[in-house]
N, C-alpha and C positions, 0 to 999 in steps of 0.2 A: 705168486712169484714163478715169472715163467723164465728160465734158461735157455741159451742158444750158445752153439759151440762155432766158431769160428778160428778157420785157420790160417796161419802165414807159411810160407813157404820161398824157396827161391833159393837160390846159390849161395856157399860159405862166403858168410863177407857181404854179403847183400841187406843186414840190417834187420833178419825177423827179432833178436834178440834185445837188439836197440829197440824196434819202434814196441815191442810189449813194452818193453819196460817205460817208456817214455809216455804210458797212456794208462799200467796197471795201477788200480789204487792197493791193493796187498803187493808186497816187496816179491817180484817173480822169481820165481823155480825157474831154476838152472843148473843143464846136464852138459855145461861145458868141462872138455879133455882138455889137453895141450895138441895143438893141431900140427900134423905129421905133413901136410899137405904142402908142397913147395910153393905152387900155384898163386896160392891165398896165404895174403901180407895180414895174417893177424896170431894173434901170440895163442888162442884157443879159440873151438869151434864148437856146436852143439853135437852132442851124439847121441841124445836121446830126444829132449824134448823142452821145450821153453812152454810155461804157464804165467798167465797173468788173469788179473778180473778187472771189468768194467763193470758199474752200473748207471742204468739210463735211469734217465729223468723218470721215466714211467715206472720203474721200480724192476726190468727187468734188466737180467741178469748177462755178460758178456762173458764168457770163458775162452781167452783166448789160448790159442796153441802154437807154437812155433816148430815147425818140422828142422831137422836136422838137412842142412842145405847137401850133404857128398852125397852123390846115387850110391854109394857101397852101404848107403845106411836106407835104403829104399822100402825097405821094408816095414823102417815105423811112417812111412808117410803113407800106408796101404793101413795099419793101426788108429793111426791119428787121424787120419780121415774117415772115417766110420762114426756118423752120427752128425757130423760137420754142415753148418745149415751155409756158408761161407766161405768162402777161398779168398785171399788175398795172396797172391803173386810180386814178389819183391825182387827187380831185377838191376841188378849193377849197371852200367851201363861203363864202367870203366873197364869191363873185361873183357878180354879176346873178341867174342861173339856173344853178342847180347840176343839175340834174334835165337840164335840154335839153346842158347840157354832156358827161352821162352818155352821152343820145342818141346824141350827134354822134361819143362814142368806141367805143359798141356798135355803132351803124352803121359806122365807118372800121374793124373789127376784127372786124367779124361771122364770116369765115370763120377767123381764130383760132381766136374764143372756143368756136366749134362744136367744135375739136378739139384744145384747148389747154386745161390749166385757168386759171380766171382767179377776181381778188380784187380789191374794188372799196373802196380807205379813201378816208376823208373825212376833210381837214383843216382845222381852223379853225373844227371847232364849238364850240369851247368859247366864241369869240368871236361865232359866227352859228351858233345851236342848230334855225335851219329851215333848210332841210326834214331831217329826223331820219333816221336812220339807217332805220327801218322805212320810209317815204316810199322813199328810192333802193331795198329791197328789194323792195316793190311796182313802183317801175319797172321794175326788171331783167325781172320778170315777167312784164311787158306784152311784154315783147320776147323770151320766152320761156327769160331766161336766171335759171336759180341758181345764184350761188355767192355764196361770205361778202362779209358789208360790213363793216365797223369802222373803227373812227373811228382817227386816225395824226397823231403828229406825226412829220414826216418827219426832225428832227434826230437822234431818239433812235432809236441805234441796234438795242434791244432790239425795238421796236416794229416796224422793216423788218424785223428777222430774222422777226417773228410775222408776218410776211405771204408772207414765204420758205416758212415752214412749211407753211402754208396750202395754198399752190400744191405743194410737195413731197406731201404730204397726200394732196389730190386724184389728183396721178399716180400715186402709189402704189395710192391703191384702183382707178383707171382701170385699173390691167396685172392687179390682181388680177381685177376682172369681164372682162376680155380672155380671162385665162388659166383662170376659172369654165368 
């Protein structure tokens, strides 16, 4: 049985813990602590990591890790990125400057993005329609990154599964290209 490490990242409140919890087959491991960041309107925030698991139809297991969102915990980003085959960047479009948030995570995970599959998922587009998905795709291109960008409701297991499907398709395509 193969196992694959998938990493979820994004700002505090973007939905990493919720996304992993929506799809994990096991009770997710959470390292939430009381939130002391007044800019994030939630009671707790991830200080270490989130963890969940998902078994695919072919028996392969996805190990799902969520990073802390706050930049002061960026040392955990590097630790958690080791060995990851895919990266999901979750963006909260209700924040003051979601494109700048994307820049932070592109920079923070650049080495992983260059060697792994990546998907950007934008939440809260229904209530905060700008910037739109095309603007996110354009911003990615300014960084030399080409990856899928799609809307997300992290509470919906089907939408989170779609993110993982997109990552796995990218991995499969990379493997096929390497074998050709």
